[in-house]
Backbone bond lengths (Angstrom), bond angles and torsions (degrees), N, CA, C in turn:
res aa  C-N    CA-C-N  psi(-1)  N-CA   C-N-CA  omega(-1)  CA-C   N-CA-C  phi
1 M - - - 1.446 - - 1.528 108.65 -
2 P 1.302 117.16 132.94 1.447 120.91 179.08 1.525 113.07 -61.93
3 K 1.295 115.28 140.76 1.490 120.08 -174.87 1.514 105.52 -112.30
4 I 1.370 116.15 137.21 1.437 120.63 175.47 1.521 107.02 -87.82
5 D 1.344 115.89 130.23 1.433 124.94 -172.34 1.503 109.60 -137.15
6 T 1.294 118.67 158.15 1.460 121.86 173.11 1.520 113.48 -95.21
7 T 1.336 115.07 -3.76 1.488 116.41 177.80 1.605 107.66 -125.62
8 R 1.271 113.45 161.88 1.471 119.43 174.61 1.504 107.73 -134.64
9 R 1.312 117.87 134.34 1.447 124.70 177.25 1.469 108.93 -100.50
10 I 1.360 115.72 120.86 1.425 121.26 -179.36 1.535 108.13 -118.90
11 A 1.358 112.35 113.12 1.430 119.68 177.76 1.514 113.55 -93.88
12 I 1.329 115.95 131.70 1.472 121.23 178.18 1.513 107.19 -125.26
13 E 1.314 115.35 148.83 1.415 116.69 176.58 1.532 111.75 -95.42
14 V 1.334 115.47 131.22 1.454 122.20 -179.27 1.540 109.95 -130.61
15 S 1.293 116.51 109.72 1.500 119.35 178.95 1.555 112.49 59.14
16 G 1.315 115.63 39.79 1.476 120.06 179.11 1.497 114.01 77.39
17 E 1.377 119.98 4.58 1.452 121.78 175.23 1.512 109.41 -118.92
18 T 1.315 116.68 168.57 1.478 120.04 -179.90 1.501 111.27 -105.74
19 V 1.271 116.87 130.85 1.457 126.26 169.69 1.526 106.52 -111.30
20 T 1.340 118.48 130.65 1.432 121.50 -178.87 1.503 110.10 -117.20
21 F 1.320 115.52 124.13 1.444 121.09 173.97 1.547 109.30 -91.12
22 I 1.268 117.06 132.05 1.483 119.79 174.01 1.492 106.58 -106.07
23 C 1.326 114.27 113.86 1.418 122.29 -175.24 1.512 112.34 -119.25
24 R 1.321 114.89 145.40 1.469 118.28 170.29 1.495 108.46 -75.31
25 V 1.262 118.57 151.77 1.472 122.42 -178.88 1.559 105.58 -71.58
26 P 1.348 113.99 129.11 1.471 113.78 -177.41 1.548 108.88 -77.86
27 T 1.343 111.89 156.38 1.469 118.21 174.77 1.539 108.92 -73.95
28 G 1.327 114.30 164.27 1.467 117.01 179.17 1.470 112.01 -61.27
29 D 1.369 117.26 -36.28 1.470 119.40 -179.05 1.524 108.99 -69.07
30 E 1.325 119.82 -39.21 1.486 124.34 178.56 1.587 108.08 -62.61
31 Q 1.268 114.75 -43.68 1.495 119.86 -177.17 1.536 107.78 -63.81
32 S 1.322 117.49 -49.10 1.465 121.98 -178.89 1.559 110.36 -62.67
33 K 1.307 118.93 -44.36 1.436 119.71 -178.41 1.559 108.54 -65.34
34 F 1.247 117.07 -37.87 1.508 120.47 177.87 1.571 107.99 -63.02
35 L 1.277 118.16 -53.29 1.486 120.17 -176.83 1.565 110.70 -63.60
36 N 1.324 118.37 -33.82 1.452 120.24 179.80 1.531 113.01 -80.14
37 S 1.369 116.49 -20.83 1.441 117.73 -178.28 1.519 115.36 -83.22
38 R 1.340 114.61 -9.40 1.436 118.90 -177.03 1.551 114.91 -66.53
39 F 1.339 116.15 -28.04 1.448 121.14 -178.51 1.536 106.45 -137.46
40 T 1.331 115.68 143.74 1.475 122.98 172.18 1.525 107.13 -127.34
41 T 1.334 113.03 152.55 1.431 121.98 174.88 1.491 114.11 -116.53
42 K 1.295 113.46 122.86 1.501 120.26 -179.30 1.552 107.47 -129.34
43 R 1.332 115.86 117.31 1.429 122.95 176.33 1.596 107.48 52.33
44 N 1.289 115.52 53.84 1.488 121.53 174.97 1.494 111.76 62.92
45 K 1.296 118.55 20.28 1.527 122.27 176.37 1.511 109.45 -121.88
46 V 1.296 116.17 128.79 1.454 122.45 -175.52 1.562 106.16 -90.78
47 E 1.284 114.78 125.47 1.518 120.85 173.69 1.461 109.61 -109.36
48 S 1.298 115.64 137.02 1.483 124.20 178.39 1.512 109.91 -89.07
49 N 1.358 113.25 128.16 1.460 121.98 172.67 1.552 107.78 -123.94
50 V 1.294 116.90 28.06 1.452 122.37 -168.46 1.570 112.03 -59.85
51 Y 1.346 114.18 -49.22 1.469 115.20 -176.00 1.561 113.01 -69.35
52 P 1.319 118.94 -43.57 1.468 116.67 175.93 1.496 112.41 -62.93
53 A 1.375 117.58 -37.62 1.483 118.62 179.76 1.469 111.93 -68.07
54 R 1.311 119.88 -36.42 1.472 123.30 177.07 1.520 110.74 -65.69
55 A 1.350 115.92 -46.51 1.443 120.33 178.96 1.511 110.87 -60.55
56 A 1.267 121.17 -46.74 1.460 123.82 -178.34 1.489 111.69 -66.22
57 F 1.318 119.30 -37.84 1.437 124.86 177.78 1.556 111.49 -61.15
58 I 1.421 114.67 -48.23 1.433 117.05 -179.42 1.519 111.42 -69.93
59 D 1.358 115.98 -35.13 1.467 118.63 176.19 1.513 109.38 -59.14
60 N 1.283 117.59 -35.40 1.471 122.67 -175.08 1.569 110.62 -75.55
61 I 1.302 119.13 -39.48 1.426 120.68 -171.19 1.557 113.86 -103.66
62 A 1.290 118.45 -16.77 1.510 119.42 -179.11 1.564 109.36 -71.22
63 V 1.298 113.03 131.17 1.507 118.60 178.09 1.503 110.78 -110.85
64 D 1.359 119.23 -15.42 1.443 123.00 177.42 1.456 109.59 -171.10
65 V 1.362 116.32 171.77 1.497 121.65 177.39 1.530 104.46 -147.08
66 E 1.321 112.61 146.16 1.468 119.39 177.98 1.546 108.53 -123.43
67 G 1.275 117.81 146.98 1.429 122.18 174.17 1.525 114.37 88.99
68 A 1.346 118.11 12.83 1.455 122.79 -179.81 1.495 111.85 -113.91
69 T 1.295 118.11 143.86 1.484 121.40 175.39 1.529 109.02 -132.61
70 F 1.298 113.85 162.96 1.512 119.81 173.97 1.550 106.39 -138.80
71 V 1.341 115.27 165.85 1.356 122.86 177.43 1.512 108.77 -102.79
72 D 1.302 119.39 122.88 1.490 119.24 -179.68 1.542 112.84 -78.85
73 A 1.250 116.66 178.16 1.461 122.68 -179.47 1.496 116.84 -56.51
74 Q 1.304 115.83 -27.66 1.444 123.76 176.46 1.533 115.48 -85.31
75 G 1.322 116.06 -8.07 1.411 122.81 178.64 1.554 115.42 93.77
76 A 1.305 116.31 8.88 1.418 123.17 177.51 1.517 111.05 -86.27
77 E 1.371 116.67 132.19 1.489 121.05 174.04 1.470 109.14 -76.66
78 K 1.355 116.52 131.01 1.480 120.98 178.57 1.495 108.55 -137.53
79 P 1.368 114.56 157.01 1.428 120.85 178.92 1.541 111.27 -63.37
80 L 1.292 120.08 142.80 1.435 124.74 172.94 1.517 108.89 -111.13
81 N 1.294 114.98 117.48 1.467 121.44 -178.93 1.529 110.30 -159.41
82 A 1.276 117.56 -174.08 1.490 122.21 -176.43 1.521 111.03 -64.84
83 S 1.315 118.52 -26.04 1.492 119.08 -179.74 1.514 111.85 -91.91
84 T 1.307 120.04 7.84 1.449 123.85 -180.00 1.519 109.31 -67.97
85 S 1.305 118.49 129.16 1.436 120.63 170.96 1.523 109.59 -116.47
86 F 1.277 117.85 138.50 1.455 123.59 -177.53 1.557 111.62 -101.71
87 T 1.303 114.60 142.59 1.429 117.07 170.02 1.546 108.93 -82.65
88 D 1.362 116.43 168.22 1.472 115.67 178.91 1.526 110.60 -60.22
89 A 1.364 117.79 -36.10 1.398 121.98 -179.12 1.562 110.96 -64.87
90 D 1.350 115.31 -39.13 1.478 118.65 176.87 1.478 109.14 -63.71
91 K 1.312 117.71 -44.83 1.527 119.49 -177.84 1.493 109.08 -62.11
92 A 1.305 117.49 -45.09 1.487 120.25 -178.84 1.530 112.72 -61.00
93 K 1.395 116.83 -43.53 1.430 125.04 -179.97 1.609 108.42 -59.79
94 W 1.286 113.65 -52.94 1.485 116.95 -173.63 1.499 112.25 -74.58
95 A 1.310 121.31 -31.22 1.451 124.89 175.81 1.476 109.41 -61.32
96 K 1.349 115.29 -46.39 1.471 119.88 177.96 1.542 112.27 -65.84
97 A 1.315 115.83 -43.69 1.486 119.70 -177.67 1.528 110.72 -65.23
98 L 1.323 117.84 -34.65 1.467 122.91 -177.05 1.515 113.96 -93.47
99 G 1.329 117.30 -9.57 1.443 121.93 -178.52 1.514 111.15 71.06
100 L 1.315 116.15 35.68 1.470 119.93 178.79 1.537 107.81 -108.28
101 R 1.324 113.61 159.25 1.506 118.97 175.89 1.510 110.98 -70.41
102 S 1.387 114.71 -40.75 1.465 115.90 179.35 1.532 106.25 -155.11
103 I 1.356 113.84 163.19 1.412 121.47 171.85 1.530 106.59 -106.49
104 D 1.366 114.55 116.96 1.494 119.36 -176.80 1.549 112.49 -104.05
105 S 1.361 115.21 -17.98 1.416 117.14 -172.26 1.515 110.30 -157.35
106 W 1.359 116.59 160.38 1.427 120.69 173.38 1.550 112.17 -56.14
107 K 1.322 115.77 -26.41 1.444 119.62 -177.98 1.570 112.36 -65.98
108 D 1.360 112.81 -28.47 1.462 115.69 179.78 1.538 115.18 -65.71
109 L 1.328 118.56 -16.11 1.405 122.90 -179.76 1.544 111.91 -91.66
110 I 1.335 116.77 -15.13 1.474 122.44 179.41 1.528 108.71 -69.73
111 P 1.353 117.17 121.32 1.464 117.56 177.24 1.487 117.65 -60.08
112 L 1.280 117.73 147.84 1.494 123.09 179.95 1.500 111.95 -55.56
113 S 1.343 116.51 -35.59 1.494 117.53 -176.17 1.503 109.16 -70.57
114 W 1.366 121.44 -29.42 1.400 123.72 177.70 1.537 111.00 -69.81
115 K 1.316 112.70 -47.65 1.517 120.64 178.14 1.529 110.74 -59.60
116 S 1.312 115.98 -38.85 1.446 122.50 -178.82 1.549 109.11 -66.20
117 S 1.330 115.65 -45.59 1.449 120.26 177.35 1.548 111.74 -59.39
118 A 1.246 115.19 -43.82 1.491 119.85 -179.80 1.550 111.41 -65.05
119 A 1.349 113.56 -43.33 1.476 117.46 -177.79 1.493 112.21 -67.06
120 Q 1.315 118.30 -27.65 1.510 120.70 179.94 1.494 110.20 -60.09
121 Q 1.286 117.56 -27.08 1.456 120.11 -179.95 1.525 113.61 -64.50
122 F 1.340 115.84 -19.59 1.421 121.17 177.62 1.531 112.21 -96.88
123 E 1.325 118.05 -3.14 1.447 120.96 179.94 1.461 112.92 -91.49
124 D 1.360 119.97 -26.16 1.465 119.97 178.46 1.474 106.95 -86.90
125 S 1.311 115.80 110.16 1.514 120.84 -177.00 1.505 112.27 -60.56
126 A 1.358 117.95 -29.98 1.483 121.06 179.06 1.488 110.36 -63.51
127 N 1.359 119.47 -30.84 1.453 119.64 -175.74 1.495 112.69 -111.51
128 A 1.329 119.28 -0.47 1.469 123.11 -172.45 1.528 113.63 -55.51
129 G 1.343 118.91 -34.29 1.432 118.86 -179.94 1.480 116.86 -99.60
130 E 1.324 113.86 2.71 1.457 118.56 -178.37 1.487 111.74 -91.29
131 D 1.319 115.82 144.68 1.461 120.55 172.91 1.541 111.16 -91.40
132 D 1.233 120.30 152.71 1.482 119.59 -176.94 1.538 112.57 -79.33
133 G 1.316 113.36 1.51 1.507 119.06 176.93 1.549 114.77 80.33
134 K 1.336 116.94 6.54 1.415 119.26 179.08 1.514 111.95 -102.73
135 N 1.207 117.10 73.78 1.528 119.68 -177.46 1.453 109.14 -93.72
């Protein structure tokens, strides 16, 4: 029997392993804004904003991630999740590597392709309310 929950677990495959995004269920307004922000029309020309829209949506609703690691400034592999804290050296290393001004959150280290894969689960209306069964 389906269970009503305030979170949704979205498993994606990355290099033969599973990374799981734990997301809060978006509001109807958030879902609509996301779907509408993927494309814009200017002078009868459709422009794609799919990847930035997907990244922003996941950044907004993701509360944690499981199965991801990062390499800190000293070269040690560490888990990447909501409780990850970065040293100043870690922030500097990753900001430079990713071409960002700063690293503000664990979400900044999540690759766009991963965020895009997770966000696609909210684009298919047939599956939008379904859980992947991996609780």
